Each structure stands twice: as C-alpha cells, then as structure tokens.
C-alpha positions in Angstrom: -5.2 19.5 -16.8 -4.7 18.2 -13.2 -1.0 18.2 -12.4 0.3 15.6 -10.1 1.9 16.9 -6.9 4.2 14.5 -5.0 5.1 15.2 -1.3 6.3 13.5 1.9 5.0 13.6 5.4 6.1 12.1 8.7 3.5 9.5 10.0 4.2 7.0 12.9 7.9 7.3 12.6 7.8 6.9 8.8 8.6 9.3 6.1 5.6 8.5 3.7 5.5 9.6 0.0 2.2 10.4 -1.6 0.9 12.2 -4.7 -2.2 14.2 -5.1 -4.1 15.0 -8.3 -7.4 16.6 -9.1 -10.1 18.2 -7.0 -13.4 17.0 -5.5 -14.3 14.3 -3.0 -11.0 12.5 -1.9 -10.1 9.1 -3.1 -7.2 7.1 -1.6 -5.5 4.7 -4.0 -3.3 1.9 -2.4 -1.0 -0.2 -4.5 -0.2 -3.8 -4.2 3.0 -5.5 -2.8 6.2 -4.8 -4.7 4.4 -1.9 -6.5 4.5 1.9 -6.3 2.1 4.7 -7.1 3.3 4.4 -10.7 1.6 1.0 -10.9 -1.7 2.6 -10.3 -1.1 5.5 -12.7 -3.3 4.2 -15.5 -6.3 4.8 -13.2 -5.4 8.1 -11.8 -6.0 10.7 -14.6 -9.5 9.7 -15.4 -10.4 9.6 -11.6 -8.7 12.9 -11.0 -11.1 14.6 -13.6 -13.8 14.3 -10.9 -11.9 13.4 -7.7 -9.1 14.5 -5.5 -6.9 11.4 -5.9 -4.3 10.6 -3.2 -2.0 7.8 -4.3 0.1 6.5 -1.4 3.4 4.7 -1.3 3.1 2.3 1.7 5.8 1.3 4.2 8.9 -0.2 2.3 7.7 0.6 -1.2 8.9 3.1 -3.7 10.0 6.3 -2.1 8.6 5.4 1.3 11.5 3.8 3.3 11.1 0.9 5.6 11.2 1.2 9.4 13.8 -1.2 10.7 12.2 -2.2 13.9 8.6 -2.3 12.6 7.1 -5.3 10.8 5.2 -4.7 7.5 1.6 -5.4 8.4 -1.7 -4.4 6.9 -2.6 -3.0 10.3 0.4 -0.8 10.6 0.1 0.4 7.1 -3.7 1.2 7.8 -2.7 3.3 10.7 -0.1 5.2 8.4 -2.8 5.9 6.0 -5.2 7.1 8.7 -2.4 9.5 10.0 -1.8 10.7 6.4 -5.6 11.5 6.1 -5.4 13.5 9.4 -2.2 15.4 8.1 -4.1 16.3 5.0 -7.1 17.5 6.9 -9.4 14.8 5.4 -12.0 13.5 7.8 -13.4 10.9 5.5 -12.4 9.4 2.0 -13.3 6.8 -0.4 -10.6 4.2 -0.6 -9.5 1.8 -3.3 -6.9 -0.9 -2.6 -5.4 -3.5 -4.8 -3.9 -6.7 -3.6 -1.8 -5.8 -0.5 -3.3 -2.3 -0.7 -6.7 -3.9 -0.5 -5.7 -5.6 2.7 -4.6 -2.2 4.0 -7.8 -0.6 2.8 -9.9 -3.3 4.7 -7.8 -2.7 7.9 -8.3 1.1 7.4 -12.1 0.6 7.5 -11.9 -1.9 10.4 -9.4 0.2 12.5 -10.5 3.7 11.5 -14.1 3.3 10.4 -14.9 7.1 10.4 -12.1 7.7 7.9 -13.7 5.5 5.2 -16.8 6.6 3.3 -16.8 3.9 0.7 -14.3 1.0 0.1 -13.3 -0.8 -3.1 -11.0 -3.8 -2.7 -9.6 -5.8 -5.5 -7.7 -9.2 -5.1 -7.1 -9.0 -1.4 -7.3 -10.7 1.9 -8.4 -8.9 5.1 -5.4 -10.0 7.2 -1.9 -11.1 6.6 -2.3 -14.1 9.0 -3.3 -16.5 6.3 -0.1 -15.9 4.2 2.8 -18.4 4.3 5.3 -17.2 6.9 8.0 -17.5 4.3 6.2 -14.8 2.2 6.4 -12.3 5.2 10.0 -13.0 5.8 10.9 -12.9 2.1 9.1 -9.6 1.6 10.7 -8.0 4.6 14.1 -9.1 3.3 13.5 -7.9 -0.3 12.4 -4.4 1.0 15.4 -4.1 3.2 17.7 -5.2 0.3 16.3 -2.6 -2.1 16.4 0.2 0.4 20.1 -0.6 1.0 20.8 -0.1 -2.7 20.2 -3.6 -4.0 17.6 -4.7 -6.4 15.2 -7.6 -7.0 16.0 -10.1 -9.8 13.8 -9.3 -12.8 11.6 -7.1 -10.5 10.0 -10.1 -8.8 11.3 -12.6 -6.4 9.9 -15.8 -4.7 10.7 -16.9 -1.3 12.4 -20.3 -0.8 9.8 -23.0 -0.5 7.1 -20.9 -2.2 6.7 -23.2 -5.2 6.7 -26.3 -2.9 4.0 -24.6 -0.6 1.9 -23.7 -3.7 2.1 -27.3 -5.0 1.1 -28.7 -1.6 -1.8 -26.3 -1.3 -3.0 -27.4 -4.8 -2.8 -31.0 -3.7 0.1 -32.0 -6.1 
C-alpha cells in the first residue's frame, strides 16, 4: 500500500500544502477552483501504483493560505508549483490539471517548459484574462473570507451579476 504523506513548504512567500503518494516518475496533480487535494483523491490511489503522485493545494485553497498582497493568478500559481518542484528536487514532471488547475498547468508549461515532461489539461483556459472581472473579485473575496474563519454558502457561491453575465453571453 502507498501511504499518503502530507507536508508544507515555503514557496514565493506562500506556505504551500502538498501530498505525495507512490513511487516512480513524478506526476503533479492540480485541483480546480474552490477545491482541495481531496477533490482529486479518486484518481490518486490508482495512479500511485505506478507513479509518484504529488497533489498540490494552490494559493488560497484548502490548507494553503492566501497571500494578502498577491492576486490569485494562473501565472503566480504556476511559479509556486515550479518552486515546489525545485524544493522536491524534481527536474521534470508530468502534470495533470483540472479546470483552474489546468490553467495553472498550462502556465507551468509556458513559463517553466523544462519542468513539464507531459501535460494533461481538462476543462481549462490558458489564461485568466478571459474570465469576467467579477469572478476574479468574487473568488478573492471568498478565499479571504474562508481563511478568516468564514464559510461559503452550500460550498459554492456566485458573484453578483454572474447570472446576468451568463445570460448575456448566451444571447438571452
């Protein structure tokens, strides 16, 4: 059995949480927005049978706190992941990212191409520029609220104007 080992490291002014499981070629697993490593846990045991799986909690998610004076961007989180790889002594890893984690994975490949051997991206955009500004503001506000001890209603929240913006985008 491959036991999961959770740990923290300091990267770019951030105390980042990550878990490792298994042995073999490294595989970085990056979760989506409002998720944690637990959201990816259904994938990890089987992958860890043949891989060293490193599941990362990105800035402002789960056990990784937010940095008050730093925006949450794909680019910044990609730099954090690259710093984690250096900390772990990993020169090159395969990377899987889902949703927001997919955007981070794409930026990791763009900004740190030598650190990515293969890339798998699911349900993602390559940059956060195309997102509605309200989503960025809302996400940052939610992250800060949760880290001050608050919670999100029913685990998910929508920014003001989100439904209207979605209807307009759909031509309704």
